[in-house]
N, C-alpha and C positions, 0 to 999 in steps of 0.2 A: 515823452522820454524824461526820466528822472534827471534832475539837475546834478551835476558833478562838482563837488566842492573840493578843490585841491589847492594847497598852498605850495608854491615852488620851494624846493630845497636849495638853499644858497650853496655859490661856489664855496667643592666637597666630594664625596664618593660618587662614582658614576651610578646613576639610577637607571633601573630598567624602565623603558618607556614603551608604550603601545603604539603600533602603526607608525613607526618611525621611517621616514624617507630620507636617507642620508646620502648626499652627494659627496662620497669620499673620492679616493683616487680610482680612476678607471682606465681600462686599456683602450684608449682611443686618442686621436689627435684633436685637440680643442684649441682653436686660435694659436696653433703652432706649438702647443705644449702637450706632452704625453703623460698619461696617468695610468698606472698599472693596477686595475681591479675590474673585472668584467661582471661582477655580481650586480652592479648597478644597472648595466645595460640590459641585463635579463629581466630587471624588475620595472622597467619603464619603457615607453615608446621611444624608438630611435628618433633623435633630433636631426633635422636636415637644414642646410643653408637655404633659406627662401629668398632673401634679399641681399643685394651686394651694396655695401656702404661706399660713400665717398671716402677718399683716403684720409686718415688721421693727419693732424698738423705735422708738417715736415720738421718744424722747429718749435720746441716748447721751452719757454724761458721759466725756469723754476724760481719760486720765491726762496729767499734765503732764511734759513733757521740755523740753529747751532750745528756743530760739526757731527753730531750723532744722528742727524736727520735720516740718513740712508739706512740706519739700523732699526728704525721705527716702523710699526705697522702703518700703512698709508691712511688708515682710518683716523689716526691721531696726528697727522701732519697737515700743514697748511695747503690749501689748494694751489696748484702749480702755476696757474696764471689767472688773470682777472676774469677772462671770458673765453668761451669757445662755443662753436655751433657746427653741427654737421650731421649727415645721415649715418646711421649705424648699420653694420652688418648683423642681420638677425639669424640666429640658429634656432630652428624650430619653426613654429607657425603661430603668429599673433592672430587672434580671432578677428575676422573681418568686421565684426560689429563694434570692436573697441576703437572708437573714434573720439578723440579728445586729448587734453593735455593734463598730465600729472605733474604738479609742481611740488617740489620738496624744498623746504627751508631749513637752515641750520647754521651753526657757527663753523665757518670754513677757513678762517685766517686767524691764527693764534700767535702772531708776532707782529711787532712793528720794528723794522730795522733789526737791531741786535737784541731787542727786548722781547722775551717770551712770556706769554700769558700763563697763568697757573691753573685755570679751571676750564673744563669743557664748555661751560656756559658763557665764557668771556669772549669767544671768538667773534669776529666780524661776519655778518650774515652772507652766506653764499646760497643763491637760489639756483636750483637745477630744474630743467624742463625736459620732460619726455613727451613728445607729441606723437600720438598713434593715429595712423590714417591708412585704412585699407591694407593692413598687414605690414606697413612700413613704419619705421621709427626714426625720428629726428631728435637728437639730444642737444641741449645747450646749457651753459651755466654762466652766471654773472654775479659779481658782487653787488649787493644792494647799496646804493649811494646815500647812506644816512649821513647826517652831519658828523656823527662820531667817526665814521669810516673816512670821510673826506678830510676831516681835520687831522686825523692820525697820519694819513698819507702826505699831507702838505707839510706838517710840522715834524714828522718822524718821531712822534711820541704820543703817549696816551693823553687825550684831552677831555674825556668825559668819564664818569664813574660807571664801570661795568659791573658784572655780577660780583666778582671778588676783587676787582682792581680799582684803584683810585689814582688820579694824577698826582705826581710828586710835587710838593710845594717847596720853595726855596727858603722860606722863613715863616715866622709866626703870623705876620700880617697877611701873607699870601694864604696861609692855612685858614685864617679866619674868613678871608674873602671866599675861599672855596666852600666853607660851611654855609655862608650866606647864600651862595649859588645853589647849594644842595637843598636848603630849606625852601627856596623858591622853585626848585625843580630845574633850574637852568643848567646845573652840572650833571644831571642824570642823563644817562645814555638814551639815544633814540635808535640804538642798534637793534633793528627788528629781526632777531635771529632765531625766533622760537617757532612760530606757526605761520600759516598762510590760509586765508579763507576767501571764498567767493561769495560776495553778498548777493541778496536777492535781485538787486538791480544790475548785476553783472560786474560791478567793480571788484577788483582783486586786491586784498589788503594783507600785508605782512605785519606781524604783531610780535611784541614782547610784553613784559609785565609793566613797563612804563607807558602811560597813556600817550606821551609824546612820540613813542616808538611805534606808531601806527602809520605805515607808509604804503601808498598806492603804487602798484606796479602794472606794467603791461604784460599780460600772460603770453603774448605772442613774441615780443622782442626782449622781455625781461628788463626793459627800461624802467628806471625809477621815475615816476611821474610827479610825486610830491607827497606832502604830509596829508594824512586823513585828519582833518580838523573837526572836532566835535563842536557843534554850534550852540549847545546848551551851556548853562552856567553851573553845572553840578560840581565842577572843580575836582580836586584830588590829583594825586601824582601817579597812582598805580591802579591796575585793574587785573582781572584774571587774564592770563595769557591765552586761555582757550574759551572764547565765548561759544555759546550755542548758536549756530548759524544754519538756517534753512532758506528755502526760496521765499519764505514769507515772514521770517522772524530773525531777530538778533537779540539775544539776552546775555547779559554779563553781570558780574559782581564787582562792586567798588568797595574795597576794604577801607574802613575809617580807623586811622591810627590814633586819632585824638580822643574820640568818644567811641571806644572799641565796639565795632559792629560791621555790618555789611549793608550796602544799598543795592537792591536788585533793580536793574534797569532794562528797558526794552527800546529798540530802535527799529523803525519801519523801513522797508526797502525804499531806496531813493532819498532817504533822509540822513542828516548828520546829527540829528537831535535825539538824545537819549531821554526817555521819560521814565519816571520812577514807578515801579510796580509796588515796592514796599521796602521795609527795613527790618533787619534782624539785629538785635542787641546781643553781644557776646554774653555767655553765661559764666565764663571762667577766664582766668589769665589776665595779664596786664595789657594785652593787645589782641587783635584778631588773629586767628590761625591762618597760615599760608593757604591761599586758594589758587593754586596754579591752574586747576580746572574744577569743574563741578558738573553734575548731571541734571537732567530734567525728565519728567514723565509727561504724559499727555496733558495733565491738568496742574502739575506742581513743579516748582523749582526746589531742588534740594540744595540747601546751603550748609556745607560742612564746616565745623569749627574744630580744626585739628590742634592738638597740643603743641605742635611745632609752629610757633607763633612769630609774627614779625617783631623785630627788635629795633627801635629807633636809635638806641645807643650804638648798636653794631653798625647800623647804616652810616653813622657819623664818623666811624673810625676809618683811618687811612689804610690800615693793614687788615687782612681778613682774619676773622675769628674762626674757631672750629666749625661753627654752623653758619658762617657768613652773615647774612642779614636776618638770621632767625635765632630763636632760643627754644630749647626743649623744656616744656613745663608740664611734666606728667601730673603734678599735683593739681593742675587746673582742669584736668580731665578732658575728655573729648565729647563732642555733642553733634547731633544732626538735627537740622531745622527744616521743616517742610512748609513752603509758602504756596498759597494758591496763586496761580498765574493771573487769574481774572480779577481777584479782589485785593491781593497783597496781604491777605490774612494769614497768619501763622497757624496752621492746623495741627502741628505736632512739633515738639521740641524735646528731644530725649537724650539722655546720657548714653554713650556707647563705649565699648572698650577702647583703650588707647590704640591709635593707628597712625601710620605714616604712608601717605600716598601722593604721588604727583598726578596720576592720570586715572580718571573714572572711565569705565567701559560703557556702561549704560544703566538705566534705571527704568522701572515699570511699576504699575499699580497692581497690588494683589487684591482680588475681590472675593466676596462670599457668593453663595448660590443665588442670592438675590441681586447680585451686581453691585453691591455696596463696597466701597474701598475700605479694606481693613488694615492695610499696611502698604508701605512703599519698599520695594526691593532695590538695593543699590549695589552694583558690582564695581570693583576697582582693582587696580594693580597695587596690592598692599604689601609693604615691606616689613611685616611683623613688628610694627612699632619700633623699628630700628633706624635711627637717624644716621647711621654710618654710611648709608648709601650716598649722601652728599659728599662726604670726604672721599669716598671711593671714586668719585668722578673727577678728581684732580688729574691733570694731564700727566703728572709724574707717575701716579699710580697706573693709569691706563697704558703708559709707554713702557713701564719697567716691570709690571707684575703680570704679564700676559700668560705665563705658564703656571701661575699659582691659582688655587681655588679660593679666591678671596671675595667673590661676588656674594653679597648678603642674600640670604634666602628671601624669596617673595612668593606670593600666592595670588589667586583670584579671591580677593576678600569679598564676602557677601554680607552686607548689612540688611537687617530686617527692622524697619522702623514702624512701630504700631501707630495707628491713627485714633485709637480708642482712649487716649488720655494716659496710657501707661507711661511711667517715668523713664523706662529703660528700653534700649534697643539691643539687638544682638549682632555679633560679627563672627563669622566662621569661614573656613575655606569652602568654596563652591565645588571643588574637586580636589583630589589628591595632588599636592604640588609636585610630587615625583613624576607625574605625567608630563610635565614640561620642564623638568630638571631643576625645580625650585627657583626658577628665574621667571620674571613676569613684568613686562612693561611695554610701552609704545604700542597702544592697542587701537584697533579699528573694528567697526561692525558694518553690516549692510545698512546704509543710511535710511532705508525705508522702514527700519525697525527702531529708529531713534525714539526713546521714551516708551516703547512698547515691549511686551513680553517677547523674548527672542531666544535663540538657541545657540548661535555661533558667534565666536569672537576670534579675532586674529591679533597676534601679539608677538613680541620677541621673548624667547625662553632661553634655556641654558643647556649646553652639553658640557658637563664638567669633566676636568677642572677648567675654570675660566675666571677672568676678572671682570667680564662684561657680558651681557646677553649676546649669544652667538648663534642662536637658531631662530627660525620662524616657526610659529606654532599655531595650529588651528584648534581652538577649544570647543568641544561639544558639551554644553552645559546640561543636556538631557541625559546622554549616555555617560557623562562625566569621564570622557576620554580626550586625548589629544593626539593629533598627527603633527609630526615635526619634520622640518626640512633643515639640513645643515650641510656645510661644505668645510672641510678641514681648513682651519686657519682663517676663515672668512668672518667678517663682521657685517651683518645685514642691518639695514635701517628699517624703520617702521613699515610693517606690511599694510598696504592700503587696499581695501576691497572696493571693486567697481562692479556693480550689478549689471547683468546682461539686460538690455532693454526688453521688456515684456516678460521677464522671468517670473515664475510663480513660486519657486523654491528659494528659501532664504539664502542658500549658499551657491546659487546659480550665478556665476560671474568669475572674475579673475582677481588675483592678489598680486599687486605690484610692489617690488622692493628694489632698492639699490644696494649692491654688495661691494664692500671694500675687501680686497684679497690680501693675504699675507705677503705675496710676492710683489706687491705694489700695483697690481692691476685692479680693475673693477668692471662691473657689468650691471646692466638692468636685467631684472629677473621677473618673469611672469609665471605664476602658478595657477593651476586650475582651482577654483574656489571650492569645488566639491571634493575632488580626489586629493587635493593638495600636492599634486605632482607637477613637476616642471613641464611647461609646454613651449617656452621660448626664453632665450637670453640674447643679449646684445652687448658686445664688449665696448667699453668706453675707450677713448684714445689714450687715456691714462687713468690711474686710480684716483678716486675722489675721497675727500675726508668724510667722516661720519656725519649724517644729517639727522634732523629731528622729525618735524611733522609736515604733512602734505595736504593737498586739496586736489579735487578733480574738476576740471573746466571742460565741459562737453564742447565739441566742435559745433559751430553754428550750422 
């Protein structure tokens, strides 16, 4: 058995869309609420109650935010209590083959005492667990006990630098001390509120963009077990929040802010030691571009160099700038670099049109009739080179602009990166963005198609007017169509695809999402991966805030 190294943690206009499945208001009683519209019932199988839950908590102690908290959508309010667990009542039928735990991570606590955070990405991490077993569903949630979270609760103030927040200092000497801690990494947050991955050796790690914010958790109890300590001496303070993780591999990028570039590293299952595959030097700009995520193919690592670049000066500032820790440098251009996984050799480095993306969907190799690789195709959730999406995610905007169509347009951006020495690559929409309401983010695919040619992707789209993605969408990249699920006033989190064991079709499985409702409630949702119609839902004891990314841990 692999050794486990853990360090304890100290005390716009509405677009016409094709094949839309809309859960609007219906004429039936659902969890005690009546919805008048029977069209839906005629268009989908009738859902029935198959399991009876344990009772929800008889007493819930709400966290305290400002006086307008009851007027907000539950998606943008702090989680009501630190932890809860219980079996949920299931309406519909969960497939008997679905046995495992879906974990979702995300920022769920946006205040300390009377102080309210300003940005979606600042909140302290809340881990949610959905355990599926023989048609039954047990849900639990718990705060991740990072040093940042525990210090804030003990001192009732911000103690570490978050995405847009910095601790307030009383005087100049204290400020200089804080800068010294920042340069050493001591004041950077370990608030692992972004993603969660299951390593090949079974360890489950929650992540954010600071390397110190890698925290091992127990997927069964949600206990915080300790820091994931890297045993190498590669150094650095930040890494990609989304490594590529499979049962046999772990690949990530380490941005170099001093000598602008990226180190590509690999870590074997059971190990805490990262080994260098190779390095990419930046071709433009004063610093490397933000690499929140990146894709791989069967033989290559794709290293994106986005013109939205890290900014050390903004990192040092106590108050947030318009682009937070980044700066937009369109004059520095955008690039895509292709590195061989085996040798670390850069086989292509091309200029591409300006782009802004948080999340890559997938990548694969394009070959000629003789099987030789001619290009790499890279798909992503692309925001039309518009950096306004960052400012759009402030809590003030999310809480006050819910009825306005202010969500920036987005598309499935498809890069084609030639391998023949050509200096330029291309970027265009993989399908008409109106198919998914010109909204696109928070994506997943069938993991069996990672790095391979694929057909389907699942993401969050838009039903306008909206200020945030509010639909789930299934993208068909062959037919260039989308199927969409939505429910009036609801905010769904990332749709996560789980393949049916033994499946031969790419979309044979289910899609899991957690829904925050406008009325303050919430529920787990299970959609059929092929038809994209609802097959089950289970109401939470109370609504949960919006979450980010998830992972699947099969039952032993």
